[in-house]
C-alpha positions as CSV (number, residue, x, y, z in Angstrom):
1,M,0.5,-0.2,0.0
2,P,1.0,3.4,-1.0
3,Y,1.4,6.1,1.9
4,A,-0.2,9.6,1.6
5,I,1.4,12.4,2.8
6,Q,-0.2,15.5,3.5
7,T,1.6,18.7,4.4
8,T,0.2,22.3,5.7
9,D,2.4,25.2,5.2
10,K,3.2,27.3,8.6
11,P,1.5,30.5,9.1
12,N,2.0,33.7,6.4
13,S,4.3,31.7,4.3
14,G,3.6,32.7,1.0
15,E,6.7,34.2,-0.3
16,L,9.4,31.2,0.8
17,R,6.1,29.4,-1.1
18,A,6.9,31.3,-4.0
19,K,10.7,31.2,-3.7
20,I,11.2,27.8,-3.3
21,R,8.3,26.2,-5.6
22,D,10.5,25.8,-8.9
23,T,13.0,23.5,-7.3
24,H,10.2,21.2,-5.6
25,V,8.9,20.8,-8.8
26,Q,11.9,19.8,-10.6
27,Y,12.5,17.7,-7.4
28,L,9.0,16.1,-7.6
29,T,10.1,15.9,-11.8
30,A,12.9,13.9,-11.1
31,N,11.3,11.5,-8.9
32,L,7.9,10.8,-10.6
33,Q,8.4,7.2,-10.9
34,K,7.5,7.6,-7.0
35,L,4.7,9.3,-7.2
36,L,1.1,8.2,-8.1
37,A,0.0,11.9,-7.5
38,A,0.9,15.3,-5.8
39,G,-0.2,18.7,-6.0
40,A,-0.7,21.5,-3.7
41,L,-3.6,22.4,-1.6
42,T,-5.3,25.8,-2.8
43,A,-8.0,28.6,-1.7
44,D,-11.3,27.6,-3.7
45,D,-10.5,29.3,-6.6
46,G,-7.3,27.7,-7.4
47,T,-5.1,30.9,-5.9
48,G,-2.6,30.9,-3.4
49,G,-1.0,27.5,-1.7
50,H,-1.0,26.2,2.1
51,G,0.2,22.7,1.7
52,G,0.1,19.6,-0.5
53,I,-0.8,16.0,-1.1
54,L,2.1,13.9,-2.5
55,I,0.8,10.2,-2.6
56,V,4.0,7.6,-2.7
57,D,4.4,4.7,-4.7
58,T,6.0,2.8,-1.7
59,E,5.3,-0.2,0.5
60,D,8.0,1.5,3.3
61,R,7.3,4.0,5.3
62,K,10.6,5.0,5.5
63,E,11.3,5.5,2.2
64,A,8.1,7.8,2.0
65,E,9.6,9.5,4.9
66,A,12.9,9.7,3.6
67,F,11.1,11.5,0.3
68,I,9.1,14.1,2.5
69,A,12.2,14.7,4.2
70,G,14.5,15.4,0.4
71,D,11.7,17.7,-0.9
72,P,13.2,21.3,-1.0
73,F,10.0,23.0,0.6
74,T,10.8,20.5,3.7
75,K,14.4,22.1,3.5
76,A,13.4,25.2,3.5
77,G,11.7,25.1,6.7
78,L,8.4,25.1,5.0
79,F,6.1,23.3,6.9
80,E,4.1,23.4,10.1
81,K,2.7,20.0,9.7
82,V,3.8,17.1,8.0
83,T,1.6,13.7,8.2
84,V,2.6,10.0,6.2
85,T,-0.2,7.3,6.5
86,R,-0.5,4.8,4.7
87,W,-3.2,5.2,2.2
88,R,-5.2,2.0,0.4
89,K,-5.9,2.6,-3.1
90,A,-9.7,1.9,-3.5
91,Y,-10.6,3.6,-6.2
92,F,-8.5,5.4,-8.4
93,N,-7.7,5.9,-11.9
94,K,-11.9,6.2,-12.2
95,Q,-11.7,1.8,-11.3
96,K,-12.8,0.6,-8.2
97,L,-9.9,-1.2,-6.6
98,I,-12.2,-3.6,-3.6
């Protein structure tokens, strides 16, 4: 089962997020084979960013934790909270799996 990683930015960190974003995207792109999904949490109108969700395709918690630890956002101190949780794919890519 993969791991879901949910992050929450520290308050008033929009400037830091914008500054590090390109490096973060390069990191995700370089590790694309490990990702089932990834994206920012935004306002209802799609603006801003205040955290994110990543689903890492691994059976190993330590690998998922190492993945988020290596993220440039983490290294820059952007996150107030990071949660790593085992995730069961029940419905995925428009398919029922269970």
